[in-house]
C-alpha positions as CSV (number, residue, x, y, z in Angstrom):
1,M,36.5,83.0,-33.5
2,V,38.3,80.6,-31.1
3,A,38.8,83.3,-28.4
4,P,35.7,82.4,-26.4
5,A,36.7,78.7,-26.3
6,I,40.2,79.5,-25.3
7,L,38.9,81.9,-22.6
8,L,36.6,79.2,-21.2
9,L,39.5,76.6,-21.2
10,A,41.8,79.1,-19.5
11,V,39.3,80.0,-16.8
12,F,37.8,76.6,-16.0
13,R,40.8,74.3,-16.8
14,L,44.2,76.0,-16.9
15,Y,43.6,78.4,-13.9
16,P,42.4,75.6,-11.5
17,L,45.2,73.4,-12.7
18,A,47.8,76.1,-11.9
19,L,46.1,76.6,-8.5
20,G,46.3,72.9,-7.8
21,V,50.0,72.7,-8.7
22,N,50.7,75.7,-6.4
23,F,48.6,74.2,-3.6
24,S,50.7,71.0,-3.8
25,F,53.7,72.9,-2.5
26,T,51.9,74.1,0.7
27,G,51.2,72.2,4.0
28,D,48.1,70.7,5.5
29,R,46.3,71.4,8.8
30,E,48.4,73.7,11.0
31,L,50.7,74.4,8.0
32,N,47.8,75.3,5.7
33,G,48.9,77.8,3.1
34,V,52.5,77.6,4.3
35,F,55.1,76.9,1.5
36,I,56.9,73.6,2.3
37,G,58.5,72.9,-1.1
38,F,58.6,69.3,-2.2
39,D,57.7,67.8,1.2
40,N,54.3,66.6,0.0
41,Y,55.9,64.7,-2.9
42,I,58.5,63.2,-0.7
43,T,55.8,62.1,1.7
44,L,53.8,60.5,-1.2
45,L,56.8,58.5,-2.4
46,G,57.1,56.9,1.0
47,D,53.3,56.2,1.4
48,E,52.4,52.5,0.9
49,R,49.1,53.4,-0.7
50,F,50.7,55.7,-3.2
51,Q,53.3,52.9,-4.0
52,A,50.4,50.4,-4.5
53,A,48.5,52.9,-6.8
54,A,51.7,53.5,-8.9
55,R,52.1,49.7,-9.3
56,N,48.5,49.4,-10.3
57,V,48.9,51.9,-13.0
58,L,51.0,49.3,-14.8
59,V,48.1,46.8,-14.6
60,V,45.7,49.4,-16.0
61,L,48.1,50.0,-19.0
62,L,48.0,46.3,-19.7
63,F,44.2,46.5,-20.1
64,V,44.3,49.4,-22.5
65,P,45.2,47.3,-25.6
66,I,42.5,44.8,-24.7
67,Q,39.8,47.4,-24.7
68,V,41.1,49.0,-28.0
69,F,41.3,45.6,-29.6
70,V,37.8,44.6,-28.6
71,A,36.4,47.9,-29.8
72,G,38.2,47.9,-33.1
73,F,37.5,44.2,-33.8
74,L,33.7,44.6,-33.2
75,A,33.6,47.9,-35.1
76,T,35.2,46.2,-38.1
77,F,32.6,43.5,-38.2
78,I,29.8,46.0,-37.8
79,F,31.3,48.1,-40.6
80,L,31.4,45.0,-42.8
81,K,27.7,44.6,-42.1
82,V,27.6,41.1,-40.6
83,P,24.0,39.8,-40.2
84,G,22.3,41.7,-37.3
85,H,24.9,44.5,-37.3
86,R,22.4,47.2,-36.3
87,F,21.2,45.1,-33.3
88,Y,24.8,44.5,-32.2
89,R,25.7,48.1,-32.5
90,S,22.9,49.1,-30.1
91,V,23.6,46.4,-27.6
92,Y,27.4,47.1,-27.5
93,F,26.8,50.8,-26.9
94,L,24.1,50.3,-24.2
95,P,26.5,49.9,-21.2
96,V,28.0,53.3,-22.0
97,V,24.9,55.2,-20.9
98,L,24.6,53.4,-17.6
99,S,25.9,54.9,-14.4
100,P,29.2,53.4,-13.1
101,I,27.6,53.1,-9.7
102,I,24.8,51.0,-11.1
103,I,27.2,48.8,-13.1
104,G,29.4,48.5,-10.0
105,A,26.5,47.5,-7.8
106,I,25.4,44.8,-10.3
107,F,28.8,43.3,-10.8
108,N,29.4,43.5,-7.0
109,I,26.6,40.9,-6.8
110,V,27.7,38.9,-9.9
111,L,31.3,38.6,-8.8
112,G,30.7,38.1,-5.1
113,A,31.9,35.1,-3.3
114,N,28.4,33.7,-3.2
115,G,27.4,35.3,-6.5
116,P,25.9,33.8,-9.6
117,L,29.3,33.5,-11.4
118,N,30.7,31.3,-8.6
119,G,27.4,29.5,-8.4
120,F,27.6,28.6,-12.1
121,A,31.3,27.6,-11.7
122,G,30.5,25.3,-8.8
123,A,27.6,23.7,-10.6
124,I,29.9,22.6,-13.5
125,G,32.7,21.5,-11.2
126,L,35.1,24.5,-11.6
127,P,36.8,26.1,-8.6
128,T,35.2,29.2,-7.1
129,V,37.1,32.5,-6.7
130,D,36.4,35.5,-4.5
131,W,37.0,37.8,-7.4
132,L,36.7,41.1,-5.4
133,G,38.2,39.9,-2.2
134,Q,41.6,38.6,-3.3
135,T,44.6,40.7,-3.9
136,L,45.4,39.2,-7.3
137,T,41.9,39.3,-8.8
138,A,40.3,42.5,-7.3
139,L,41.8,45.1,-9.7
140,P,41.7,42.9,-12.8
141,S,38.0,42.2,-12.1
142,V,37.2,45.9,-11.8
143,L,39.2,46.6,-15.0
144,G,37.3,43.8,-16.8
145,V,34.0,45.3,-15.9
146,H,35.3,48.8,-17.0
147,V,36.2,47.4,-20.4
148,W,32.8,45.9,-20.8
149,A,31.1,49.1,-19.7
150,T,33.0,51.6,-21.9
151,F,34.3,49.9,-25.0
152,G,31.1,51.0,-26.8
153,M,32.4,54.6,-27.0
154,A,35.7,53.5,-28.6
155,M,33.7,51.4,-31.0
156,V,31.7,54.4,-32.1
157,I,34.9,56.3,-32.7
158,F,36.3,53.4,-34.8
159,L,33.0,53.3,-36.8
160,A,33.4,57.0,-37.5
161,G,36.9,56.4,-38.7
162,L,35.9,53.4,-40.8
163,S,33.2,55.5,-42.5
164,T,35.9,57.8,-43.9
165,L,37.9,54.9,-45.5
166,D,38.5,55.1,-49.3
167,A,36.2,52.4,-50.7
168,Q,38.3,52.2,-53.8
169,L,41.3,51.0,-51.8
170,L,39.2,48.2,-50.3
171,D,37.8,47.3,-53.7
172,A,41.3,47.2,-55.2
173,A,42.5,45.0,-52.4
174,K,39.7,42.6,-53.0
175,I,40.3,42.5,-56.7
176,D,44.0,41.8,-56.1
177,G,42.9,38.7,-54.0
178,A,43.5,40.1,-50.5
179,N,41.7,38.1,-47.8
180,L,40.0,39.7,-44.8
181,R,43.1,39.6,-42.6
182,Q,45.2,41.2,-45.4
183,Q,42.6,43.9,-45.9
184,I,42.6,44.7,-42.2
185,V,46.4,44.7,-41.8
186,H,47.4,46.4,-45.0
187,V,44.5,48.7,-45.8
188,I,42.3,49.4,-42.8
189,I,44.9,49.8,-40.0
190,P,47.2,52.2,-41.9
191,S,44.2,54.2,-43.0
192,L,43.0,54.5,-39.4
193,S,46.4,55.4,-37.9
194,Q,45.1,58.7,-36.4
195,T,41.9,57.1,-35.2
196,I,43.8,54.3,-33.5
197,T,46.2,56.7,-31.8
198,F,43.2,58.9,-30.6
199,V,41.4,55.8,-29.2
200,F,44.5,54.6,-27.4
201,V,45.1,57.9,-25.7
202,T,41.5,58.6,-24.8
203,T,41.1,55.0,-23.5
204,T,44.2,55.4,-21.3
205,I,43.0,58.7,-19.9
206,G,39.6,57.2,-19.3
207,M,41.0,54.2,-17.4
208,L,43.4,56.3,-15.3
209,T,40.8,59.0,-14.4
210,G,37.4,57.3,-14.8
211,L,37.4,54.3,-12.6
212,F,36.5,55.9,-9.3
213,G,32.8,54.9,-9.4
214,L,33.6,51.2,-10.0
215,L,36.4,51.1,-7.4
216,Y,34.2,52.8,-4.8
217,T,31.3,50.5,-5.4
218,M,33.1,47.2,-6.0
219,T,36.3,47.1,-3.8
220,A,36.7,50.4,-2.0
221,G,40.4,50.2,-2.9
222,G,40.7,46.8,-1.2
223,P,41.6,44.3,-0.1
224,G,44.1,46.5,1.7
225,A,45.4,48.8,-1.1
226,A,45.4,46.1,-3.8
227,S,43.0,48.0,-6.1
228,Y,44.1,51.6,-5.3
229,L,44.6,53.9,-8.2
230,P,45.8,57.5,-8.1
231,E,42.3,59.0,-8.5
232,F,41.0,56.9,-5.6
233,L,44.0,57.8,-3.5
234,I,43.3,61.5,-4.2
235,W,39.8,61.1,-2.9
236,K,41.0,59.3,0.2
237,L,43.6,61.9,1.1
238,N,41.1,64.7,0.6
239,G,38.7,62.9,2.9
240,E,41.5,62.7,5.5
241,A,41.7,66.5,5.5
242,R,44.9,66.5,3.6
243,P,44.0,68.5,0.5
244,A,47.6,69.7,-0.2
245,L,48.8,66.1,-0.2
246,A,45.9,65.2,-2.5
247,S,46.9,68.0,-4.8
248,A,50.4,66.6,-5.0
249,A,48.9,63.2,-5.9
250,S,46.9,64.9,-8.6
251,V,50.0,66.4,-10.1
252,F,51.6,62.9,-10.2
253,L,48.5,61.6,-12.0
254,L,48.7,64.5,-14.5
255,L,52.4,63.7,-15.2
256,I,51.5,60.0,-15.6
257,V,48.8,60.8,-18.1
258,L,51.0,63.2,-20.1
259,V,54.0,60.9,-20.2
260,V,52.0,57.8,-21.2
261,G,50.0,59.7,-23.7
262,L,53.0,61.2,-25.5
263,I,54.8,57.8,-25.6
264,Q,51.7,56.2,-27.0
265,M,51.3,58.8,-29.7
266,R,54.9,58.5,-30.8
267,V,54.9,54.7,-30.8
268,L,51.5,54.3,-32.5
269,R,52.1,56.8,-35.3
270,R,55.3,54.9,-36.2
271,A,53.7,51.4,-35.8
272,T,50.5,52.0,-37.7
273,K,52.4,53.5,-40.7
274,E,54.8,50.6,-40.8
275,V,52.2,47.8,-40.8
């Protein structure tokens, strides 16, 4: 019964992955197709853009808990049926269906040096900031937009998990005098341990592999290499006619996702069960 799905996965996922890994050990240009061992990986380790992208991965990981918290927090209040919860559920999910290019173009205007946000800040006496043109603010600005644009999907997953909660447990907690915080900490979070782990892992993967549209539209990796991420570097290297080096960068990205995902699953399974 699962053979067709496994066959499709092997042909369209695993086989291209194996080809990419093999290609990363070959040369570019005049050395195209020639086995060169780990030379591409050594070259990447000395590349300033790759070093910047590797550092920026740490910044991305700092934003993962923010997105998960926002999605879980809002999903909980919608689940508790606060007034207007149906309206809020639709509004929160709306950005998910928009194209990243459209979102990037909109916020490129909003966050511009002469954009509405700085105009409002100047009107009330606050200092203005070139959000997308400064090294310290470019990548966090893009990540903030990404959180706003994509947390709706994680919220839907949380709502699906909340719908499976045992209502008797919540009722028993209420009868025992548990307040809202105690219900969330001691009933809801432990019951959603698998959902929380899934959302953390998928959010991490989404941030590491799904930011290209926003980066391309809002910062183009700049200023300098301040907002470079591995997927953007892969695109740049391929555009420079260095596909083998781009394949090596892809392998690095795969390893980052695997390692981070495995660590998250191990830590979160233990943490949510011990709450």
